[in-house]
Structure formats: C-alpha cells, structure tokens
N, C-alpha and C positions, 0 to 999 in steps of 0.2 A: 360895850362897843369898842372895836379896835381903834387904837390910836394911829395917827398917820405915820409918825416916825419914832423909832426907838433907837437911841444911841446906847449901845451895849459895850461896856468896857470889860474885857476879860482880865482878871487879876490873879496872879500867883506870887505870893510873897513880895508884893510890890507896894507896900505901905508908903514908901518914900515918893514913888511916882504919883500915887493918889494924893498925897499931901501937897505935892508941887503943882500938879496939873488939873486935878478935878475941879478946884474952884474956878479956873478959867473956862472949863467946859460948861459948868453951870451958868456962868455969867454971860457966855457968848452963844449959847445954843438956842435960846428962845423958848417961848411958852408952849409952842405947838409940837414939841418933841419931849418924850420922856427919857430921862437918863437912868440907866440901870447898870449896876456893877455885878458881874457874874464872877464869883470867887471859885477858883479851882482847888479847893481844899487846902488853902494856905496854912503854913505852920507858923507864920509870924502873926502879928496882931492886926492884920488888915481889916478883918471883919469888925473887931471891937472898935478900931479907930473910926471906921465908917459909921457904925451905929451911934457912937458918941458925938462925932463932929458933923455928920451929914444925915440926920435922922429922917429927912424927907426922901433920901435916895433909896430906891428899891434895891435890895440885895438878893441875888439868887445864889444859893449855896450848892455847888456841884459836889457830889459825894467823893470824887477822886480827882487827881490831876491827870486827865486824859490828854493833856497837851492842848494846843491851839484848836485843832480840828474838832476833837470830841468835846472839848470844853464849850465851844460855841454851839455845836449841835445840841448838847444837853440843855444849854441855857435858852437857846432860841425856840426850842420846843415849848417853852413856857411863856413866850412873849407874843402877844397878839397885836400886830401892827401891819401897815401896808408896806413900809420900808424899814429895813434894818440898817444901822450903821455899825459896822464892826470897827471899833476904835481901840488902838493900843493904849495902854495906860501911860506910856511915855510920849504922848503927843500933846503939843501945845497948840490949841486952836486959836483962830482969830475971829474978830467980829463978823457976823453974817456968813459963817463958813458952811452952814447947812443948806440954806435956801437956794443958792445957785445950783447946787448939785441935784437937789430934789426937783427944782423947776426943769432942769435938763431931762431928768428921767420922766417927769410928767408929760413932756412934749412928745414922747415916742414910747408906746407900750412894749416895743420889742427890745428896749434897753433893759438888760437884766441886772447889770452892775455898772458902777461908775466910781471914779476916785477924784479927789481934788489934787491940786499941786502939792507935792511933798518936798519941803526944803529942810535943810539941816538945822538942827537946834543950835549946834555949836558954831558952824560956819554959815551964817544965816543968809548970805547971798547965794549960796550954792544949793543945788538940788541934793536930795538925800537918797542914799543907795537903794532903799527898800521899795521905791516906787517912782521917784522923780516926777516926770511929766507923762506917765503912762507906760505900761509894759508891753514888750513884744518878745517873740522867740525867733531863733533862726531855724533853718531846715533840720538841724541836728538836735534841737530842743534846748539850746543855750538861751537863757533869759537875759534881756537887757532892757533899757528904758530910753525914752527920749530924755536927754539930760544926764544919762549915766550908762557908760559902756564899761563893763567889768568894774575896775576901781577908779576909772576916770570920771570925775564929777564936774559938770559944767556949772558956770556961774549963770544965774538967772538974770538975763538981760531983756526979758519980755519976749523971747523968741518962741515961747510955748504958752502964750496967754490965750490960746484958742480953745474951742471945744473940738475934740478929735476922737474918732473911733480908734480903739487900740485893741491889743490882743488880750491883755490881762490887767486887772485893777489890783492895786496893792492891798494885802490883808491888813496892813497897818492902819488903813482908813478906807474901808470898802463899803460903799453904799450898795445895797442889794435889794431887789424886789422880793418881798417875803414869799409870795406864792411860788416864784421861780425857785427860790432857795429850797423850799420843801418839795417841790415837784422833782427836783434833781437829786433829792436825798441828802441835801446839805453838803458839807465838806467830807472828804474821805478820811475817816477817823484813823485809818492805818498810817497816815502820813505823820501823825503826832504834831509835827511843826515843820514849816518850810515847804513851799510850793503847792500847798493845798488850795490856795486861792487861784493859782494858775491852772491847776487841774479843773477846778470848778468853772472858771471862765471858759476853758476849752470845751467842757461838756455843754455849757450853755450855748456856745457858738455852734456846736454840732446840731443843737436843737433849733437853730435859726435866730437866736438872740444876738444882740449887739452889746459890746462892752465899750464904755465911753470914759474920756478924760474931760474934766471941767476946769478950764484955765482961770476962771475968775473966783476960785475958792482956794485958800492957801492954809496949810497947817505945817507945823514944824515938828520933826521927829528926832528923838534922841538916838534910838537904834541900839541894838546889841544888849537890850535890857535883860533878856533871859539867857541867851547864849552869845558870848563875844564872837567877833568875826573870825578870830584865829582858832576857835574851838574845834577839836577833831570831831566832836559830836555834830556840830553844824555841817562840817564837810560830809560826814556820814549821811545825815538826813537829806542834805541837798542831792548827793549822788544817788542814793537809793530811791528817793521820792521822784526824782527826775526820770529815772528808768521806769518806775511804776506808771507815772503819768503818760509817758510816751507809748508804753505798751498798751495802755487802756484806750488811747485816743487816736493814734496814728491810723490813717487808712491802710488797708491791707497791702497796697502796692508800694508803700513807703516803709513798711515795718522792718523787713529784713535788711534793706539798704542802710537805714538809719542805725540799726543796732550793730551792724558790722563796722560802720564808720566810728560809732561811739566807743567800741572796744579799743580801737587804736587811739582815739582822742583821749579817752579816760586813762589809758595806759601811759600816754605821754604826760598827762597831769600827775599821775602817780610817780613817774620818774622825776619830774620837777620837784615834787614834795621831797623825794629822797635826796636829791642834790642840795636842796635848801635846808636839809637837816630836819625836815618835818616827818619823822618816823611815825608819829601818831596819826598824821593826816594820810600817810601812805597806808597804814593799817585801816583807816576809815574807808578809803577807796576800795580796798580788797573786801572788807566786811560788807560794804554797801552792795557790791556786785554779788557776793555770795548769797546774801539774804534776798536780793531781788530774784536771782535764778531759782531759789527755793520757792518763790511765790508764783512762778510762771504757770504751773497747772491751775491754780486758783484764778489767775488773771486771764488765762485762755477761756475759761468758762464764762467770765464776765464779757469778754470780747464777743463771744457767740451771741450773747443776749443783747449787747449794745449796738447802737447804730454808729459806726465810725465812717467818716467821710472827710474830704478836704474842706478846710475852712480858710477864711481870709485873714489878712494881716500877719502872715508868717513871712519872715525875711528869707528869701530863697538863696541865701549865700551862707558861708561859714563866718559868723561874727568873730570867732577867735582868730581866724586867719586874717580877717580884715583889720582887727585891732592890733594883734601882736606882731604880725609880719608886715602889714601895710601902714601901720601907725595911725589908723583912724581912731580918734579919741572923742569926736563929737558926732551926735546923731545926724546932723545935717551934712556930714561928710560921706554918709552912706548912699548907695545908689538907690534912689526912691523907686525906680522902675522894678526893683527886685522885691518889693512888698506886694504880695498878691493874695 
C-alpha cells in the first residue's frame, strides 16, 4: 500500500550534509512520512555511512550521476506515495515542517506543488536565494522570489507568513503530488540541474494546476552545495536551461518577441561578465546559447505536441530593469497590478 508522504533526499558525494542534517530530518518529520535517500552514484562513502549509521533509512542507488533532474526521475519511479518531498541534503528542517504544507495541498486537489518558507542557514533572519517565500518569473523569463530579487535578500519580518499562489516552488524543498509528477513526465532530465523545477511548475500550470507557498512551515538552506554561485557551470546551466524552458512553454504569440529581447539582455549580461573579468562566465553564456540553438529542431517537435498557453503569476515587466535601474530591492516595491 502506498505511503502518504515520501521525503526523498538526493545525494551526490554529500556525506557531510547527511551527517549534519539527516538526524534533524528524522527527528522532525513524523511517523506518517517515509524518509528515503537516493544516491546519485557517489564516489565518497555516503552509502556506507548511511548503511552503518542509519540502517532504517531506505537507500535507492541510482546507476549514474544524471544530475538533479534525472536523479529524481530515476528514484521517484521506485517510490509509491501520494506526495513526494524533494529535499536537498543541505536543508535544516524545523519541528512540524511537513504537516502544514501537506494540509495545504490536501485542501485543494488542483495544487500540484508547494514549498515552505526558505531561510538562510548562515544568516538565519534572512530569506535564502533558492526559493525564499515562493518563486515568480518576469515576462522575459528571469526568475525571482518574494523575499529575493537577484542577489538582494530580505530579512524575514513576517511579511510573507501567508499562504500564497506562486509561479514556481523551489527544488530545494518541493512538495509535489505524485500522480501529477508522473503525469507530466517528471523533471526534464536534459536540464541536469537548475531551473528544472520552474519548468515543471510551468508545465503544471499549463495543465490547469496551481503552485503554492506555505508560510507557516520553515526550513533553512545552506545553498551552493554542489555548484557555488560564482561557478561558470552554474551560469551555463542557468542560461541554457532558461532558454529551453521558455522555448518549451511560452505561448506562440510571445515566443519571438521574448527571444529577440533576451538576445540583447543576455548579450548585456555577457558584456558585464567581460568587464568584471569573468571570462569563464562570458564563455558560459556563449556556450549556453550555442547549445540551445542546436536543440531548437528537437524542441520545435515538442512544441507541436505540447499545449502552450498563457498562464498566471507572471510579472509583466522586466525585473532586471526594475532592480538594476530603478533600484527596487524588495518584492513589495514591485507593481502588484503587473502580476497577471
């Protein structure tokens, strides 16, 4: 018989994170959820450490390191539950962190995914970059969050203690309805890592589902455990995956306009990398676009088969312009009438 909730931690060479944070997950999750570690073919002693120190924890051994997306797809194909919780290994959970989010999802069957409040492990009063108080994108596909616009992180003063519909839920701690996950084909394994959760949430919204934020559940995220923020590989994956995601999901009447604009905007970002001495990041931008353009024939076939249409909770302005030129650093400074 299927369990109600499966908390699945994807691990790759993360023994230290498991040692630091898994005991807290076990202590604070409750008896009605199963905790599973899916190992992405680690080369450290993660699996041996788990077997010795946490013999009651189920371990799923993936045959290769296919990244975040394929790693979870492979693991969740082996998990029978009503709800999945995709939990990063570098997350510190708090007491009663699961129940409020599950209760929220139980209240409405069209909620496909949800996230708790994400705060910084190191600056504990501040929101954390990867998800903060729920994710949005602007009209050109730039992601941002309530509580985080680009690198500007807000202090949590209770301003986002509500339950709120959002555009995307963070993959660092994403609760997802299992039947919807499989109905949509899981995460796009081509992404490897970064933005696959935004793509998944976008596809869910196209199918009529909602994505939610739960303000009365909190977790703390270390962040940058696999790729540091300044890594050129992170820049490459973010740029390439963002283009793939938009090409897959934008409605036809927005596709050309957005991509023409993004060529100029990404070109400006590449020039800034060059001025700042980030030659590797400049290379990452060029490589990301080159590889994306090579994928267009394949992606065009997918668009013909897919249903693409306008969805809600997109910010109909340019968040980069609002932040860097107008100086808007907080979510509440944005024009709320432009979220449609």
